[in-house]
Every structure is written in C-alpha cells, then in structure tokens.
VEXLO-728514 format. One line per 8 residues: number of its first residue (from 1); their letters; for each residue x, y, z of C-alpha. Coordinates in steps of 0.5 Angstrom, whole numbers. Example, Ala and Ser with C-alpha at 12.3 -4.5 7.8 and 13.67 -1.06 7.14 Angstrom:
<recs>
1 = as = 25:-9:16 | 27:-2:14 .
</recs>
This chain:
<recs>
1 = mapkhkdg = -51:108:-45 | -47:103:-50 | -48:104:-57 | -52:99:-61 | -49:94:-66 | -52:91:-72 | -53:84:-69 | -57:88:-63 .
9 = dvvvsfsg = -57:92:-57 | -50:92:-53 | -52:94:-46 | -46:93:-43 | -39:90:-45 | -33:89:-42 | -26:86:-43 | -26:78:-41 .
17 = kwvswaht = -19:80:-38 | -23:83:-32 | -26:76:-30 | -19:74:-29 | -17:80:-25 | -23:79:-21 | -22:72:-19 | -14:74:-18 .
25 = ivaytafl = -16:79:-13 | -21:77:-9 | -18:70:-8 | -12:73:-5 | -16:78:-1 | -19:72:2 | -12:68:4 | -9:74:6 .
33 = galitgic = -14:78:9 | -15:71:14 | -8:71:15 | -7:78:17 | -13:78:21 | -10:72:25 | -4:75:26 | -7:81:29 .
41 = lhyhkivq = -12:77:34 | -9:70:35 | -2:70:33 | 1:65:38 | -6:61:37 | -5:60:30 | 3:58:30 | 2:53:35 .
49 = neyygypq = 1:46:33 | 1:39:37 | 9:39:39 | 11:46:39 | 9:53:39 | 12:60:39 | 18:62:38 | 20:55:35 .
57 = ewfpsvsa = 14:55:31 | 13:63:29 | 9:63:22 | 2:60:21 | 0:55:16 | -6:56:11 | -10:51:15 | -9:54:22 .
65 = tigdrype = -11:61:19 | -17:59:16 | -19:55:20 | -24:55:26 | -23:61:30 | -27:68:29 | -27:73:25 | -21:70:21 .
73 = rsvfqlfi = -25:64:18 | -31:69:17 | -26:74:13 | -24:68:8 | -31:65:7 | -34:71:5 | -29:73:0 | -28:66:-2 .
81 = aitsgprf = -36:66:-4 | -35:72:-7 | -29:69:-11 | -34:63:-14 | -38:68:-19 | -32:70:-23 | -29:63:-22 | -35:60:-26 .
89 = alvflwyi = -34:65:-30 | -27:64:-32 | -28:56:-33 | -33:58:-38 | -29:63:-42 | -24:58:-42 | -28:53:-45 | -31:58:-50 .
97 = ltarpnsa = -24:60:-52 | -21:53:-53 | -27:49:-55 | -26:46:-63 | -30:41:-67 | -28:33:-66 | -24:35:-59 | -26:32:-52 .
105 = lpkfvagt = -21:35:-49 | -24:42:-48 | -30:39:-45 | -26:35:-40 | -21:41:-38 | -28:45:-36 | -31:39:-32 | -25:38:-29 .
113 = glfrtitc = -25:46:-28 | -32:46:-25 | -31:40:-20 | -25:43:-17 | -29:49:-16 | -34:46:-13 | -30:41:-8 | -26:48:-6 .
121 = ggwtyits = -33:50:-4 | -33:44:0 | -26:44:4 | -27:51:5 | -34:51:9 | -34:44:12 | -27:44:16 | -24:39:19 .
129 = tddhdwhd = -27:41:26 | -34:40:23 | -33:33:20 | -26:31:18 | -28:25:14 | -31:30:9 | -26:35:9 | -21:30:7 .
137 = ifmisylv = -25:28:2 | -27:35:-1 | -19:37:0 | -16:30:-3 | -21:31:-10 | -19:39:-11 | -12:37:-11 | -12:30:-15 .
145 = atlpwtlg = -16:35:-20 | -11:40:-20 | -7:35:-24 | -11:35:-30 | -13:42:-29 | -6:45:-30 | -4:40:-35 | -10:41:-40 .
153 = clalsprn = -10:48:-39 | -2:47:-42 | -4:43:-47 | -10:48:-50 | -6:54:-49 | -7:59:-54 | -1:61:-58 | 1:66:-53 .
161 = aramkyrk = 8:66:-52 | 8:70:-46 | 2:67:-43 | 5:60:-44 | 12:62:-40 | 8:64:-35 | 4:58:-34 | 10:53:-35 .
169 = rlaglffg = 14:57:-30 | 8:58:-24 | 6:50:-26 | 13:48:-25 | 14:52:-19 | 7:49:-16 | 9:42:-17 | 16:43:-15 .
177 = tlvpliyf = 14:46:-8 | 10:39:-7 | 17:36:-6 | 20:40:0 | 13:41:2 | 12:33:4 | 19:33:7 | 18:39:11 .
185 = fiqhkvhk = 11:36:13 | 15:29:15 | 20:32:19 | 15:36:23 | 10:29:24 | 15:24:24 | 21:27:26 | 18:33:31 .
193 = vpgaytty = 24:37:29 | 23:44:32 | 21:49:26 | 19:45:21 | 13:47:21 | 14:54:19 | 18:52:14 | 13:48:11 .
201 = affewali = 7:53:12 | 11:58:8 | 11:52:2 | 4:51:3 | 3:59:2 | 7:59:-3 | 2:53:-7 | -4:58:-6 .
209 = ifdvgfda = 0:64:-9 | 3:59:-15 | -5:56:-16 | -8:62:-16 | -3:66:-20 | -3:60:-26 | -11:62:-27 | -9:69:-26 .
217 = vtaldfeg = -5:68:-33 | -12:67:-37 | -12:75:-37 | -7:75:-42 | -12:71:-47 | -18:73:-45 | -16:80:-48 | -19:77:-54 .
225 = lelvvrdv = -26:76:-51 | -31:82:-50 | -37:80:-45 | -44:81:-48 | -42:75:-49 | -39:77:-56 | -33:75:-59 | -29:80:-63 .
233 = kgvskgsr = -24:77:-66 | -26:70:-67 | -22:66:-62 | -28:62:-60 | -29:59:-67 | -24:55:-68 | -20:59:-72 | -15:60:-68 .
241 = atlsdall = -10:54:-67 | -8:52:-60 | -2:50:-57 | -4:42:-57 | -6:43:-64 | 0:45:-66 | 4:39:-63 | -1:34:-66 .
249 = ekekdkpi = 1:37:-73 | 8:36:-71 | 8:30:-68 | 2:27:-73 | 7:21:-75 | 9:19:-68 | 5:14:-64 | 4:19:-57 .
257 = gktfdgnf = 1:24:-62 | -4:19:-65 | -6:16:-58 | -9:22:-56 | -12:25:-63 | -19:25:-65 | -26:23:-61 | -27:20:-54 .
265 = swsgaida = -31:15:-54 | -34:12:-47 | -36:5:-50 | -28:5:-52 | -27:7:-44 | -31:2:-42 | -29:-4:-46 | -21:-2:-43 .
273 = aadvyngf = -24:-1:-36 | -27:-9:-37 | -21:-11:-39 | -17:-8:-34 | -22:-11:-29 | -21:-18:-32 | -13:-17:-31 | -15:-15:-24 .
281 = vfwsmlts = -19:-22:-22 | -13:-26:-25 | -8:-23:-20 | -12:-23:-15 | -14:-31:-16 | -6:-32:-17 | -4:-28:-10 | -9:-32:-7 .
289 = lgltiwyf = -7:-39:-9 | -1:-39:-4 | -5:-36:1 | -9:-42:1 | -4:-47:0 | 0:-44:6 | -5:-46:11 | -4:-53:11 .
297 = plwhmgis = 4:-54:12 | 2:-48:17 | -2:-53:21 | 2:-60:19 | 8:-56:21 | 11:-59:15 | 10:-62:8 | 2:-63:8 .
305 = gyevfvms = 1:-65:1 | -3:-60:-1 | 3:-56:-4 | 2:-60:-10 | -4:-55:-12 | 2:-50:-14 | 2:-53:-20 | -5:-51:-22 .
313 = tvspfllq = -2:-45:-26 | 1:-50:-31 | -6:-51:-34 | -3:-48:-41 | 1:-55:-42 | -6:-57:-45 | -6:-53:-51 | -1:-58:-54 .
321 = irsfrsfi = -7:-62:-55 | -9:-59:-62 | -17:-60:-61 | -17:-58:-54 | -14:-52:-56 | -18:-50:-62 | -24:-51:-56 | -21:-46:-51 .
329 = vrnlrtth = -20:-41:-57 | -26:-41:-59 | -29:-41:-52 | -26:-36:-49 | -32:-33:-45 | -33:-39:-42 | -26:-41:-40 | -26:-34:-37 .
337 = llalsgll = -33:-35:-33 | -30:-41:-31 | -24:-37:-28 | -29:-33:-24 | -30:-40:-20 | -25:-37:-14 | -29:-31:-13 | -34:-36:-10 .
345 = aylvkspv = -29:-40:-6 | -31:-35:0 | -37:-39:1 | -34:-45:2 | -33:-46:9 | -28:-52:9 | -21:-50:8 | -20:-56:4 .
353 = yrlftvgf = -25:-55:-2 | -24:-48:-2 | -16:-50:-4 | -20:-54:-9 | -24:-48:-11 | -18:-44:-12 | -14:-48:-15 | -19:-49:-20 .
361 = svsmacla = -20:-42:-22 | -13:-41:-22 | -12:-46:-27 | -17:-44:-31 | -15:-37:-31 | -8:-39:-33 | -11:-43:-39 | -16:-37:-41 .
369 = waatwhae = -10:-32:-41 | -5:-36:-44 | -11:-38:-50 | -13:-30:-50 | -6:-28:-52 | -5:-34:-57 | -12:-32:-60 | -10:-25:-61 .
377 = rlqpsgle = -2:-26:-64 | -4:-24:-70 | -8:-18:-68 | -2:-13:-66 | -7:-8:-63 | -12:-14:-60 | -5:-17:-57 | -3:-10:-54 .
385 = grilawci = -10:-9:-51 | -9:-16:-47 | -3:-15:-45 | -4:-8:-43 | -10:-11:-39 | -6:-16:-36 | -1:-11:-33 | -5:-6:-31 .
393 = gliassva = -9:-11:-27 | -3:-12:-23 | -3:-5:-22 | -10:-5:-20 | -9:-11:-15 | -3:-7:-12 | -8:-1:-11 | -13:-4:-8 .
401 = kfafwtsn = -8:-7:-3 | -6:-1:-2 | -13:2:0 | -15:-4:4 | -8:-5:8 | -5:-10:4 | -11:-14:3 | -15:-16:-3 .
409 = piwpivha = -22:-15:-2 | -24:-21:-6 | -19:-26:-4 | -22:-32:-1 | -20:-31:5 | -24:-25:7 | -32:-25:8 | -37:-19:9 .
417 = dnggwnkl = -35:-19:17 | -27:-18:16 | -27:-13:10 | -29:-17:4 | -32:-14:-2 | -33:-21:-5 | -41:-20:-8 | -39:-13:-11 .
425 = glivavla = -32:-16:-14 | -36:-22:-17 | -42:-18:-20 | -37:-13:-23 | -32:-19:-26 | -38:-23:-29 | -40:-16:-33 | -33:-15:-34 .
433 = vlrstret = -32:-22:-38 | -38:-21:-42 | -36:-15:-44 | -29:-16:-46 | -30:-22:-49 | -33:-26:-55 | -35:-33:-57 | -33:-34:-64 .
441 = krdtdipt = -34:-40:-69 | -28:-39:-73 | -22:-42:-74 | -17:-38:-70 | -11:-44:-69 | -7:-41:-75 | 0:-42:-75 | 5:-36:-74 .
449 = psgskgsk = 9:-34:-80 | 15:-38:-79 | 22:-34:-80 | 29:-34:-76 | 27:-32:-70 | 29:-33:-62 | 28:-39:-58 | 21:-42:-55 .
457 = vlaafgla = 25:-44:-49 | 29:-37:-48 | 22:-34:-49 | 19:-39:-43 | 25:-37:-39 | 24:-29:-40 | 16:-30:-38 | 17:-34:-32 .
465 = gllfgmhs = 23:-29:-29 | 17:-23:-31 | 12:-27:-27 | 16:-28:-21 | 18:-22:-21 | 12:-18:-22 | 8:-23:-17 | 14:-23:-11 .
473 = llsdsstm = 16:-16:-11 | 10:-12:-14 | 4:-15:-12 | 4:-11:-6 | 6:-4:-6 | 9:-4:1 | 14:-11:-1 | 20:-8:-3 .
481 = ilwvwegy = 20:-2:2 | 20:-7:8 | 26:-10:4 | 29:-4:6 | 26:-2:12 | 32:-2:18 | 27:1:24 | 28:8:27 .
489 = pvrgplsa = 29:13:27 | 26:13:20 | 32:13:15 | 28:11:9 | 20:10:6 | 14:8:10 | 9:3:7 | 4:9:7 .
497 = phgaytif = 5:14:4 | 11:12:0 | 7:5:-3 | 4:10:-8 | 12:11:-11 | 12:4:-12 | 5:5:-16 | 7:11:-20 .
505 = amgagllv = 14:7:-22 | 10:1:-24 | 5:5:-28 | 11:10:-31 | 15:4:-33 | 9:1:-37 | 9:7:-41 | 16:6:-43 .
513 = glfydela = 15:-1:-45 | 8:1:-49 | 12:8:-53 | 19:6:-53 | 19:-1:-54 | 26:-1:-57 | 29:2:-51 | 25:-3:-46 .
521 = rswtfygi = 28:-9:-49 | 35:-6:-50 | 41:-10:-46 | 42:-3:-43 | 36:-2:-40 | 37:-10:-38 | 43:-8:-35 | 40:-2:-31 .
529 = gavaaavl = 35:-7:-28 | 40:-12:-26 | 43:-7:-23 | 37:-4:-19 | 36:-12:-17 | 43:-12:-14 | 41:-5:-10 | 35:-8:-7 .
537 = tiysnwfg = 38:-14:-5 | 44:-11:-2 | 42:-4:1 | 37:-1:6 | 34:5:7 | 33:10:1 | 38:8:-3 | 36:1:-3 .
545 = yygaltla = 29:4:-5 | 31:8:-11 | 33:1:-13 | 27:-2:-12 | 23:3:-16 | 28:2:-22 | 27:-5:-22 | 19:-4:-21 .
553 = aylmaiap = 19:1:-27 | 24:-4:-31 | 19:-10:-30 | 13:-7:-32 | 17:-4:-38 | 20:-11:-40 | 13:-14:-40 | 9:-12:-47 .
561 = tlikeavq = 16:-15:-50 | 17:-21:-47 | 10:-23:-48 | 10:-21:-55 | 16:-25:-56 | 13:-31:-52 | 6:-31:-57 | 11:-33:-63 .
569 = yppaptfg = 11:-40:-61 | 6:-45:-60 | 3:-44:-53 | 4:-50:-49 | 12:-50:-49 | 12:-43:-48 | 7:-41:-43 | 6:-48:-40 .
577 = lafliyni = 14:-48:-39 | 14:-41:-37 | 9:-42:-31 | 13:-49:-29 | 20:-45:-28 | 16:-40:-25 | 13:-45:-20 | 20:-47:-19 .
585 = lvlahvwi = 22:-40:-17 | 16:-39:-12 | 18:-46:-8 | 26:-43:-8 | 23:-37:-5 | 19:-41:0 | 25:-45:1 | 30:-40:3 .
593 = vayafvpg = 26:-38:9 | 23:-45:10 | 29:-49:10 | 28:-52:16 | 22:-56:14 | 23:-58:7 | 28:-64:4 | 34:-61:2 .
601 = gplmreht = 32:-54:5 | 39:-52:8 | 42:-52:1 | 37:-46:0 | 38:-43:7 | 38:-35:7 | 40:-35:-1 | 35:-29:-3 .
609 = dwvmtamv = 41:-27:-8 | 41:-34:-11 | 33:-33:-13 | 34:-25:-15 | 39:-27:-19 | 36:-33:-23 | 30:-28:-24 | 35:-23:-27 .
617 = lsigagvf = 37:-28:-31 | 31:-32:-33 | 29:-25:-36 | 36:-24:-39 | 34:-30:-43 | 27:-28:-45 | 31:-21:-47 | 36:-25:-52 .
625 = saiatasr = 31:-28:-55 | 27:-22:-56 | 32:-18:-59 | 34:-24:-64 | 27:-24:-67 | 27:-17:-67 | 34:-17:-71 | 32:-22:-76 .
633 = skarrpas = 25:-20:-77 | 22:-15:-82 | 21:-8:-80 | 15:-8:-75 | 8:-6:-78 | 6:1:-75 | 0:1:-70 | -7:3:-74 .
641 = rsglkqrs = -10:9:-72 | -16:5:-68 | -10:1:-64 | -7:8:-62 | -14:11:-60 | -16:4:-56 | -9:5:-53 | -11:11:-50 .
649 = yyiyvlvv = -17:8:-46 | -12:4:-42 | -8:10:-41 | -14:13:-38 | -15:8:-34 | -8:8:-31 | -8:15:-30 | -15:14:-25 .
657 = lqllsasm = -11:8:-21 | -5:13:-20 | -9:18:-18 | -13:13:-13 | -7:11:-11 | -5:18:-9 | -11:19:-5 | -10:13:-1 .
665 = aylrfpty = -3:16:0 | -6:22:3 | -11:19:7 | -7:13:10 | -1:19:12 | 0:17:20 | -3:22:24 | 3:21:30 .
673 = dykpyhdn = -3:23:35 | -3:17:39 | -5:16:46 | -4:10:51 | -10:8:55 | -9:10:62 | -4:16:61 | -6:20:68 .
681 = ekvltagi = -3:14:72 | 2:13:68 | 0:5:67 | 4:1:61 | 0:-5:58 | 5:-10:55 | 3:-16:50 | 6:-21:47 .
689 = wtvhfsld = 2:-26:42 | 4:-31:36 | -1:-29:31 | 1:-35:26 | 2:-31:20 | -6:-28:21 | -9:-34:18 | -14:-37:23 .
697 = ndmwsser = -16:-44:24 | -22:-44:19 | -17:-40:13 | -20:-34:15 | -16:-27:15 | -15:-25:23 | -13:-18:23 | -20:-15:25 .
705 = rmrdvike = -21:-20:30 | -14:-19:33 | -15:-11:33 | -22:-12:37 | -18:-16:43 | -12:-11:42 | -16:-6:43 | -21:-9:48 .
713 = leidvigl = -15:-11:52 | -13:-4:53 | -6:-6:50 | -1:0:49 | 5:-4:47 | 5:-11:44 | 10:-16:41 | 8:-20:35 .
721 = lesdlqri = 11:-26:33 | 11:-30:26 | 8:-24:23 | 13:-23:17 | 7:-24:11 | 11:-21:5 | 12:-27:1 | 8:-31:-4 .
729 = imgnrdtt = 6:-36:0 | 3:-31:5 | -1:-27:0 | 5:-21:1 | 1:-18:6 | 3:-14:13 | -2:-14:18 | 2:-9:22 .
737 = qflaedlg = -1:-3:18 | -8:-5:19 | -7:-6:26 | -2:0:27 | -7:5:23 | -14:3:26 | -11:3:34 | -7:9:33 .
745 = myvdygpg = 0:6:34 | 7:7:32 | 10:0:28 | 16:-3:27 | 16:-9:22 | 22:-12:25 | 27:-15:20 | 25:-15:13 .
753 = pnkhtwga = 23:-21:8 | 30:-21:5 | 32:-23:12 | 30:-30:13 | 26:-30:19 | 18:-31:20 | 18:-25:23 | 18:-20:30 .
761 = allskfpi = 14:-13:30 | 13:-8:35 | 7:-4:36 | 7:2:41 | 2:8:43 | 9:11:45 | 13:14:40 | 19:9:38 .
769 = lnsthhll = 26:14:39 | 30:8:37 | 30:1:34 | 35:-5:33 | 34:-11:29 | 38:-17:31 | 38:-24:27 | 41:-28:33 .
777 = pspvgela = 46:-34:33 | 43:-40:29 | 48:-45:27 | 43:-50:25 | 35:-49:25 | 31:-42:23 | 33:-35:24 | 31:-32:31 .
785 = paihatld = 29:-25:30 | 29:-20:35 | 27:-12:36 | 31:-8:41 | 27:-1:41 | 27:5:46 | 21:8:47 | 19:15:50 .
793 = vygealdv = 14:13:55 | 11:19:59 | 17:22:58 | 22:17:60 | 26:12:56 | 24:5:57 | 27:-1:53 | 23:-7:49 .
801 = ivfhsgqe = 26:-12:46 | 21:-17:42 | 24:-24:41 | 22:-31:37 | 27:-36:39 | 29:-42:35 | 25:-49:35 | 25:-54:40 .
809 = edpedrrq = 29:-59:35 | 35:-54:36 | 38:-54:43 | 44:-51:41 | 41:-45:37 | 37:-44:43 | 43:-44:48 | 47:-39:44 .
817 = qseylakl = 41:-35:43 | 40:-34:50 | 47:-32:51 | 46:-27:46 | 40:-24:49 | 42:-25:56 | 48:-20:55 | 43:-15:50 .
825 = mgditrpa = 39:-15:56 | 44:-14:61 | 47:-9:57 | 41:-4:58 | 42:0:64 | 34:3:63 | 28:0:65 | 27:-6:60 .
833 = illsylvt = 21:-11:58 | 22:-17:54 | 16:-20:50 | 18:-27:48 | 18:-33:45 | 23:-37:49 | 21:-45:48 | 23:-47:55 .
841 = kplegnyh = 19:-49:61 | 19:-45:67 | 25:-45:72 | 29:-50:68 | 34:-50:62 | 35:-44:58 | 30:-40:63 | 36:-39:68 .
849 = tyvgeksk = 40:-35:62 | 34:-31:61 | 32:-29:68 | 38:-28:73 | 44:-24:74 | 47:-23:67 | 40:-21:64 | 38:-17:70 .
857 = mrdidpsd = 31:-19:68 | 25:-22:72 | 20:-26:70 | 13:-23:71 | 10:-29:75 | 15:-34:76 | 9:-38:80 | 6:-39:73 .
865 = wdrwceyi = 9:-47:71 | 4:-48:65 | 8:-44:60 | 12:-46:55 | 13:-41:49 | 11:-34:51 | 15:-30:57 | 14:-23:59 .
873 = lfkglkri = 21:-21:63 | 22:-14:66 | 27:-10:70 | 26:-3:73 | 19:-2:73 | 13:-3:78 | 9:-9:75 | 2:-9:77 .
881 = gyarvsrs = -2:-14:73 | -1:-20:69 | -6:-24:65 | -7:-30:60 | -12:-30:55 | -14:-35:51 | -14:-34:43 | -21:-37:40 .
889 = titdteiq = -20:-39:34 | -15:-33:31 | -8:-37:32 | -5:-43:36 | -2:-39:42 | -6:-35:47 | -5:-28:49 | 0:-26:55 .
897 = vgkfvvgq = -1:-19:58 | 3:-15:63 | 1:-8:67 | 6:-4:70 | 7:3:72 | 12:8:70 | 17:12:74 | 16:8:80 .
905 = pensdehi = 21:3:83 | 20:-5:82 | 16:-9:87 | 16:-16:90 | 12:-22:88 | 7:-22:92 | 0:-21:91 | -7:-17:93 .
913 = sedqvpda = -14:-17:92 | -16:-14:85 | -21:-10:89 | -16:-6:93 | -13:-3:87 | -15:3:82 | -19:2:76 | -14:4:71 .
921 = yrfpamfr = -10:-2:74 | -14:-7:73 | -16:-12:67 | -22:-11:63 | -28:-15:66 | -31:-17:60 | -26:-23:59 | -28:-26:66 .
929 = gegvrghr = -32:-32:66 | -34:-34:59 | -31:-28:56 | -33:-26:49 | -32:-29:42 | -28:-34:45 | -23:-29:49 | -23:-31:57 .
937 = yhvfdepr = -17:-30:62 | -14:-37:64 | -8:-40:66 | -10:-47:69 | -16:-50:73 | -15:-49:80 | -19:-48:86 | -19:-40:88 .
945 = qkvlpmtd = -15:-39:94 | -17:-35:100 | -16:-28:100 | -11:-25:106 | -12:-18:109 | -7:-14:106 | -3:-7:108 | -3:-1:104 .
953 = evsvvqel = 5:-3:104 | 4:-9:100 | 6:-9:92 | 0:-10:87 | 0:-17:82 | -7:-19:79 | -7:-26:77 | -12:-29:73 .
961 = rgeqmgrr = -13:-36:75 | -19:-42:73 | -25:-41:69 | -26:-34:72 | -21:-29:75 | -19:-32:81 | -15:-27:86 | -9:-30:90 .
969 = vklk = -5:-26:95 | 1:-26:100 | 3:-23:106 | 10:-18:104 .
</recs>
C-alpha cells in the first residue's frame, strides 16, 4: 500500500516515463511481431508484388506484412489496439507538460496527436482490401498530421538537451527518409526496376522505427511527472520554460518571432480565409476569360471580333476619374459582389452572352482589386493582408486545379454534370465578400506623400510582367512540368505527383518575399530569377524543372514588392497600364503558336524566348523602380504586433493549402496497373480523335463526355489531336490527365506548350517503353507535331505514331511532312499503327506517300472514300475491324477506330459478316442505329449489301456503314 500524502491518499504512483516505454515497446511489438510471423509463414507471398517475386524481391514492405493474411494481421491489430491506451496517455501527458497561459500551440499539438491516433486506427483496421478509399483517406490524414505533430513537439520541447538532440535527429531521419522512399517507389512503380521494391521496403520500415522512436523520446521528459496524477516538480504549471519560449524571447524583436506569438483567434483565421477565397475567385475568373474568348476564334478558324474582350482587364483606367475613384473606394463591397457575376455565367446557355457575363465580371474584379490596394496604401498591415490574399488565392486556384485534374470547379465552362461546383462556389464567395469587405463613407482618396521615388511607368511594367508570369506559368501546377516533358522513359517530373512541388515552391517563395523583402527585391535575386527563366526555356527534364521551381519561387517572392511599389502612384496609370501591357504579353503568348491565323503572325512565330525575355525585362523594370523607391525613402515603419498576428493567419491558410496539395499528390499517384479490354484474345482497339481543345459546341468542358465514349468503345490506344491546352487562352488545362487517370491509361502529352504546336497526345492501356516527339517540316504554316512510341502489347513491341499534318492552305508543308513521316514509318521494322490527321483525300495526292512501298503502311479501309482528314494506317498486324463514330456535339471531328489482333500476320482487305467472328472482335452494339448521346456508327449513307457465304480461311473486317451497322463481304 502506497503511503498517504497530505493532499490525499496515494493508491498507486509511477513515473510518467513508463507511459512512453509502454507505448514504444507495444508499438514495436505490433510491427515486428507481424514481420516475424509473416516471414515464418508466408515469406514468398509477402515479398511478391505486381511485377516481381523472390528472388528479385526478398524483403516485404510494411503494407504487405500487416495486410490481409492471417495471423500476421491479427498479431498486428492486437498489439496496435493495446498501444492505443499508452498512446492517448502520452498525448495527454505531453499537453500537461507543455501547456502554459496565453498559448494556443500546446492545444493544437495535442489535438493533432489525438487526430493521428484516431487515423492510425482507421488505416490499421480498414485495410485497402476492405475499403481502398477509406484506407487511403485515413493513411493520408495520418501522414499529413505527422508534420505539424513533429514540428509542434520540437517547438514545445522542454529545455532538455539530451531529449532535444534525439528529437532533432529522429525528425531529420524521418523526413530525410521520405526522399529515397519516394525515389525507390517510383523506380518500382514507374520504371519496374527489379529489387527496387525491396529497397523501398527497408526505407518504409525505417519510417516506422523513426516515427515510434520520436515519440519514445518523451520518456526523458516524463521523468518529471508522477502518475496519480501529480506533478512533483512543477513542470505542468508553466514554471519551466520551453524551447519555444526561449526562441520567442531571443527573436522577440524580429518579425518571425512576433508573427506566431500570442493567442490564436478563430475570427482572425476566418477573416484571412475569406480574403484568400476572394483572391481565389479573382484568379478563377481571370483564367476563365481566355477560355471563353478562345471558343470564338476556334470555331471561326480566325479572328472573330470577340477577342476585344481581352481588354476587360483594363478597367482600372476608369479610376483616373476622381469622382468615380472615390465612389468605387467607398463601395468596395458592392464592386466585389458585382465581380461575382462571373460565377453565375454557367447559367447562361448562349456562348456569346456567357462571354459577356465573364467579361463584365473580370472588369469588375480588376477594378475592385486595384481600388482595394489603392484604398489600403496608407495602412501597411491592411495592404499586406490584401496582397497575401491575392497571392495565396493564386496558390488556392492552382491547388483546386491540381485536385480537379487541371479544371477549376467554378469556371463558367463547367456545371454539375461535368464536374462543376458552381453553386457551392458562389455561396462561399458571397459569404467571403461580406466577411472581408466593408462599405465606408469616409474619404479614402488621400494623396500618397510625395517624395523622390521610382517611376509609375516602370512600376506598371513590373506589375504587368508579374501578372503575366503568374498567369501563364503558375496558374496550373503542371504547366511548367509539361514544358520540360520529353516522353518515355520518364526522365523528368510528372504532372502528378510532382505538381505538388510547384505549389510548394510557390508557397516558399511567397514566405521569402514576406519575411525577407530586401532580398526579394535585390538585383541578386532578380538575376537568379532571370537565369531560372532561361533554364526553363532552354532545357528539359529535371534540370529544366529545377529552373521552373526557382522561377516559381521568385515570381511569388517579388509579388509583394511589385504591388507595394505600384500603389505608390495613382491607380489608373499604374494598374490600368499594367493590365494593358499584360494583355499585350498575352496576345504575344498566343501569336507565337497562332501565327498562321493572325495578321503579322509570322513575326512572332515560335518565339517563346522573346515572350519570356519580355516578361523578365518587365519585372526588372519594376525591381528597378522598387529599389529606387526604397533607397530614397525613409526607413520603413516596423510592422505592428496586430499586423504580424494577421500575417500568421494567412500563413496558416497557406500551410493548409500545402497539406492539401500533398494529399492530392498522394491520391493521384499513378497506379500503373492498367488492363486492356480483351487481353485474353490479344485484341488491340486503336482510335484517333481531334478533340478541338476539349471545348464542345456549346462552350462546355468536354473531358467527361470524351471519357464516356472512349470507355464505351473499349479503346485501348487512342491518339488525341488539338490537345495542347497549356496556354492562357485555353485555361492552362490538360485533359489527358483526367482521361488517363479515370480510364486507367499511360499518357504521353507529346510536344510541350513551348514547342509551338496545337498538340498531339497518346493514351495507352499498354506500357509505353519509349517515345520520341517530332516537329515535322513546316516552312510556311503551323508546326506539325508527332509522337512515335513503342508499346509493350501483350509482351510484343508495337510502334504507334500519332500525327497531325499541316493545313490545307499550305501544300508544300504537307508534302514535306508526308515525305518525313513516310521515311519514319518505313524505317520501323516492328508492327506499327499510324493514328493521324493527314488533310488529304483517299487515293489522291500525298495519300500515296503515306500508303505505299516507302512507308510499308496499309490503309485500314481503302474503300472508305468519304474521309478527308483522319486516317488509320498499319503494318504487321491482323486487322479485324474498322468503324467511324459520330462526334455528337463534343468536337467537329468524328472518332475513327480500328481493331487488331497482335501476334498474327497481316490479312487482306476482304470482309465477312460480323456474326461470324467472336464477341471480343466486335464493336459494342450500343452505338448501332441512333446510338447513345449522339454517338452512332456511320460512314456514308448507302443501302446494305448482300452478305455472301464465307469459308473459315477468309479474313475478318467489320465495316460499319449507313444509319445502322451494315455488313459487306467479299470472297477471298
């Protein structure tokens, strides 16, 4: 019996360190017990993965060990259940140890610890076999919460040198292990390297050891706690200083130290979130303007007149009128609410009136933000908050597009049926404006104190370059990744998961500009940004992407400086002129690829380097003005404590966005477990489709409708043309990401946005072993892109070429291109398929260059005289079917599809009845007659022809004719 104490009876007492020891021992027992059991009972099964088994792979991963097999799973779950008790006690004791008055961080860390414990139980007891989605949700949540838990424990760690040393080392080892872990996982999953998964498994087990070991260090701190529960050393009363207290004391006069000092306020956090959402809406509307304008020249095949709406952004010029400026500044809430009209544009069915609505919305948004910055110019903390909201709003837009496969869920080209969240977006936007803006009757039109400063014209140029760089390169996380993409084998970043790297670089750059503004506006940092732009423009693969990440960080870092410089001057000459110069850069950015359709276009032909140089020089002009202003003005007034506290809430929002992007990267990581539709019969269905930039006839985004028809036609390999959407006028989108992930296909985007083509892409159910991008000779007209890929089709190498020929107006271009491609195809010794847009009539002109002795290629159906552009050619394969399917309202070009059997010799052009072939050889019956959703089989109207009796020796070709699927046959 324990002795009595003056404060009460002590029934039992023990040191708090035993809570840590119990947690550590039982947690390690759970994992190691399952590992030993699995190796003893199911060794060969748990080292087997989807590609290799023993002896290439000889050590099991954590997930394979604690997965579905009995009794390993039971051993693990039993001890993990026992671990939960010490785990909850550990989190509770840590809070008792670190809690102190007027500090919200200990509560946050304790809440994170409880959340991690619960989510650990989620992924432990719900395996991927039970429910893959919920298993991933719990696992991602656990991993995401690990970062704030680790950093929070480090910040709150008591002054215990030994414990701090171990925490730093274990935390460093944990996060450092993530790098090789991801590397070897990609080696296994993407490159299928034998043994890579075993190496990955060692790093995965190391994570477990470091994770549990990090929490085991609490034993050194809990020695001062005795459980009854009673504090015998006073460490829970706030009398013992923590590491974070020491740091704050040391850094108390520095902005970083003050930013996170004091109490947390939910009201302040909601204000910051509302502000950021307003910034998100601005970028959503601005990025949608080019899309809605592009629809018209796209269908007019030239200048339509609607391009004038690009000037919607120059509305800040109206602020030159003093009375109007005063009215807008006093009614900012109303102006911001009017800017939300673009969120209602999805209700407007007419493309013309939808463009009018978006144009009005963008003009109001530009006016509102210019006036907002102007009104806050004498309030440093208020101005900084609005700048952060606008910049983080861009990051939020990029995160949203990362989550929605490069489509923004509140754009006017989406609605509920094709992935839109328009209603929710509008409701939140209205609430955000009401929360973050206010009407005022006071005169805010006070002149800025005069002084010898920079230049308003240079400031406008700087802001214009910044706007263009943000919009053209940072409004989608995959844009610069596709700039450096060079095909297979993978030698650079992938849009998913590496888009999260771009988002992280943007956030890191913004923090540099926030805390180290002198560095951000320095010529040294400008030089780094300029070099990064050059590296991105010139180089490919990982090296080019390093330049992209550096440029992303620089653009975000310089943003606060350039905006603060612009507000030093009257708003009309700065913001109005800035948007005008930005528009000129946007048009130049279009001219470099659309040169064949615009007056004076050849002058800008293929000059991405010119546009990038203009952007960098424009930013340099703004830096020059900002440096001049800073050098000639008095010392800056230090930020107030309330202003620094406000800054912290924006940083919290930024951290949440970064965690969301990391989660999306995990969820979108390619699975590479794709299966063809008829693998037992070794059937390959190939198609070609010109998708018209994924805007349908009514100005709606069409990727989901495309997905449906591709899936229903059971297409294994498809070439998409007019598919490069990574430009301002197309919304910086990438339809292939959604199609590839939803359909389960490998994807090669083709020549990137900086290659000045309209795009060619390849989607394949079969692994892409190698791919090469070609830009065919085009001395006069637009560039002709091509992809030459080698696929692993049922264990055999098969070459596929996706090609878009030049325009009808440029016969010499098309002649040279036909010669180039014929030689390319003729040099192929393996079976091959051409999925193409040739701009020629059957049996005429260049057709004989593509089909003939030089290319050794055959037409899938020489008798189909109704074609003009799209053709499927092949060699070395047995052709078993051919169809043409109407496009509905998705695009302006039909789908052409061919069926082949791999591993069998070529056959003749003769035909037999469909009912004499196996079901796997037939096209889906759902597209017969009237078809579905406007898709039906067709070629040209003709009566059905008589079906003649056939023999077993006759080759099989299905030919789909007329309003219904006709059948035509010939004797061999």
